[in-house]
SEGULO-337757 format. One line per field, with one value per residue: residue number from 1; residue in one letter; x, y, z of N, C-alpha, C, CB in turn. Coordinates in steps of 0.1 Angstrom, whole numbers, plus 2048, in hexadecimal, padded with zeros to 3 digits. Glycine has a CB too. Example, Ala and Ser with C-alpha at 12.3 -4.5 7.8 and 13.67 -1.06 7.14 Angstrom:
% residues 2
n 1,2
res a,s
nc1 884,880
nc2 7C7,7EA
nc3 84E,847
cac1 87B,889
cac2 7D3,7F5
cac3 84E,847
cc1 884,881
cc2 7DF,800
cc3 84E,84F
cbc1 871,88D
cbc2 7D3,7FA
cbc3 85A,839
% end
This chain:
% residues 85
n 1,2,3,4,5,6,7,8,9,10,11,12,13,14,15,16,17,18,19,20,21,22,23,24,25,26,27,28,29,30,31,32,33,34,35,36,37,38,39,40,41,42,43,44,45,46,47,48,49,50,51,52,53,54,55,56,57,58,59,60,61,62,63,64,65,66,67,68,69,70,71,72,73,74,75,76,77,78,79,80,81,82,83,84,85
res x,x,x,x,x,x,x,x,x,x,x,x,x,x,x,x,x,x,x,x,x,x,x,x,x,x,x,x,x,x,x,x,x,x,x,x,x,x,x,x,x,x,x,x,x,x,x,x,x,x,x,x,x,x,x,x,x,x,x,x,x,x,x,x,x,x,x,x,x,x,x,x,x,x,x,x,x,x,x,x,x,x,x,x,x
nc1 64D,650,65F,664,65F,645,644,657,64C,635,641,64D,637,62C,63F,63B,63A,623,610,609,61C,60D,619,620,60A,605,617,60E,5F2,5F1,5FA,5E4,5D8,5E9,5F4,5F8,5E7,5EF,5FF,5EE,5DC,5ED,5F3,5DA,5D5,5E9,5E0,5C7,5CC,5D1,5B9,5A6,5B1,5B4,59E,594,5AB,5B5,59F,59F,5B8,5B4,5A1,588,58F,5A2,591,57E,58F,596,57D,578,58D,585,571,57E,58C,57B,580,58D,57A,575,584,578,561
nc2 359,33F,330,313,314,31D,330,342,34C,358,36C,37B,386,395,3A9,3B9,3DA,3F4,40E,3F2,3EC,3EC,3DB,3C5,3B7,3A1,38E,38A,382,366,359,358,33F,32E,30F,310,31D,333,341,348,358,36D,377,380,394,3A6,3AF,3B8,3CD,3E2,3E5,3F8,410,40F,400,3F8,3F1,3DB,3C9,3C4,3B8,3A1,392,37A,361,367,377,364,354,365,369,350,34E,362,356,34B,361,37B,397,399,39A,3B3,3B9,3B0,3BE
nc3 BB5,BB3,BC5,BD8,BF3,C07,C1C,C14,BFC,C07,C17,C02,BF6,C0A,C0C,BF7,BEB,BF4,BE4,BCE,BB2,B92,B80,B8E,B93,B80,B8B,BA4,BA3,B99,BB0,BC0,BBC,BC8,BD7,BF2,C0D,C1C,C0B,BF6,C04,C0C,BF3,BEB,BFF,BF8,BDF,BE6,BF7,BE6,BDA,BE4,BDC,BC0,BB3,B9A,B8B,B9A,B98,B7D,B7A,B88,B7A,B6F,B7B,B90,B9F,BA8,BB7,BCB,BD7,BE1,BF4,C05,C14,C29,C31,C36,C32,C1A,C06,BFE,BE8,BD1,BCD
cac1 643,653,667,65D,65C,63A,648,65F,642,62D,64A,64F,62A,62B,648,638,637,616,608,610,61D,604,621,622,5FD,606,61E,606,5E6,5F2,5FC,5D7,5D5,5F3,5EF,5FA,5DD,5F5,604,5E2,5D7,5F6,5F1,5CD,5D7,5F1,5D7,5BB,5D1,5D0,5AB,59F,5B7,5B2,596,593,5B7,5B6,595,5A4,5C3,5AF,59A,57E,596,5A7,586,579,598,595,570,57A,596,57D,569,587,591,571,585,592,56F,575,58B,56F,555
cac2 351,331,329,308,317,326,33B,34C,352,361,378,383,38D,39F,3B4,3C2,3E7,3FA,406,3E8,3F0,3E3,3D1,3BA,3AF,394,385,387,37B,357,354,355,331,326,304,313,327,33F,349,34D,363,378,37D,387,3A0,3AF,3B5,3BF,3DA,3EC,3E6,404,41B,40D,3F4,3F3,3EA,3CE,3C0,3C1,3AF,394,38B,371,356,36D,37B,358,34F,36F,366,343,351,36B,34E,34A,36E,384,3A4,399,39B,3C1,3B9,3AC,3C6
cac3 BBB,BB0,BCF,BDE,C01,C08,C25,C0C,BF3,C10,C1A,BF6,BF4,C15,C0A,BEB,BF0,BF1,BDB,BC6,BA3,B8A,B79,B97,B93,B7A,B93,BB1,BA1,B99,BBE,BC6,BBB,BCF,BDF,C00,C10,C21,BFF,BEF,C0C,C0B,BE5,BEB,C07,BF0,BD5,BEC,BFD,BDC,BD4,BE8,BD5,BB2,BB1,B8C,B87,BA1,B93,B70,B7B,B8D,B70,B76,B83,B9C,BA7,BAE,BC1,BD7,BDE,BE8,BFF,C0D,C1D,C35,C35,C30,C2E,C0C,BFD,BF8,BDB,BC5,BCD
cc1 645,65B,65F,658,650,63C,64F,655,639,635,64B,642,628,634,646,634,629,617,610,610,615,60C,623,615,5FF,60E,616,5FA,5E7,5F4,5EF,5D3,5E0,5ED,5F0,5F0,5E4,5FA,5F9,5DD,5E0,5F5,5E4,5CE,5DF,5E9,5CC,5C0,5D0,5C2,5A4,5A5,5B4,5AA,595,59F,5B8,5AC,599,5AF,5BF,5A9,590,584,59B,59C,580,582,597,588,571,583,58E,574,571,58B,587,575,58A,587,56F,57C,582,562,555
cc2 342,329,31E,30B,321,332,346,353,35C,36E,381,38C,398,3AB,3BC,3CF,3EC,408,3FD,3ED,3E6,3D9,3C4,3B1,3A1,389,381,37E,36C,351,352,347,328,31B,306,31F,334,348,34F,359,36F,37F,386,394,3AA,3B6,3BE,3CC,3E5,3EE,3F3,410,41B,400,3EF,3EC,3DC,3C4,3BB,3B7,3A1,38C,382,366,35C,371,36F,353,358,36C,35A,346,35A,363,34B,357,379,392,3A5,39B,3A9,3C2,3B7,3B4,3D1
cc3 BB8,BBA,BD5,BED,C02,C11,C1D,C02,BFB,C13,C0E,BF4,BFE,C13,BFE,BF0,BEC,BED,BD2,BB8,B9B,B82,B82,B97,B8C,B82,B9F,BAE,BA0,BA7,BC5,BC6,BC0,BD7,BEE,C03,C15,C15,BF8,BF7,C0B,BFD,BE5,BF4,BFF,BE6,BDB,BF3,BF3,BD7,BD8,BE0,BC6,BAF,BA3,B87,B8D,B9B,B85,B70,B80,B82,B77,B7F,B90,BA5,BAF,BB9,BCD,BDE,BE6,BF5,C09,C17,C2A,C3A,C2F,C2C,C20,C02,BF7,BEB,BCF,BC5,BC3
cbc1 636,659,66C,664,669,62D,650,66A,639,628,658,652,61E,62D,656,62C,641,60C,5FF,609,62C,5FD,62F,625,5F2,60C,62B,602,5E0,5FD,605,5CC,5D3,5FD,5F6,609,5D4,601,60C,5D8,5D5,605,5F0,5C2,5DF,5FD,5D1,5B5,5E0,5D9,5A3,5A0,5C6,5C0,588,591,5C4,5B3,587,5A9,5CE,5A5,5A3,576,5A1,5B0,57B,577,5A7,595,565,581,5A2,574,566,593,59F,566,58F,599,562,57B,596,56C,552
cbc2 356,330,333,2FB,31D,31F,337,345,347,35A,373,37B,383,398,3AE,3BB,3F1,3F8,410,3DB,3EF,3EC,3D7,3BF,3B7,395,38C,394,380,353,35D,35E,32E,32F,2F7,317,321,33C,33F,342,35E,373,372,37F,39C,3A8,3AB,3B6,3D8,3E9,3DA,406,41C,40D,3F6,400,3F2,3D0,3C7,3CE,3B5,397,383,36A,34F,379,383,34D,34F,37E,365,339,359,374,340,341,371,385,3A9,38B,399,3CA,3AE,39E,3CC
cbc3 BB6,BA2,BD9,BDE,C08,C0D,C31,C04,BED,C1D,C1F,BEA,BF4,C23,C09,BE3,BEB,BFD,BD3,BC7,B9F,B80,B75,BA6,B8D,B6C,B98,BB7,B94,B90,BC5,BC0,BAC,BD7,BDB,C03,C1B,C2B,BF6,BED,C1A,C0D,BDB,BF2,C14,BE9,BCC,BF7,C01,BD0,BD9,BF7,BD7,BAA,BB7,B82,B8A,BB0,B92,B68,B85,B98,B67,B6B,B7B,B98,B9F,BA3,BBC,BD2,BD3,BE0,BFB,C05,C16,C31,C31,C3A,C38,C0A,C04,C02,BDB,BC5,BDB
% end
């Protein structure tokens, strides 16, 4: 997630297999704060895809900061709100 090209970061997040291994959460969660909105949204989508299967694990991985970032992103993409419910 450190490549300077946001398109590459988005592609990497989109290629994460589902269900996402919990070991990947620490890599994905910081991307929620990426300065590029597309990267942040791709990170949120990667995490939210798992929220319906294991909501406790996703909420735990998000922590308060990640949950706040998801809520902010949900203003633009309302379907992401399901991650923090």
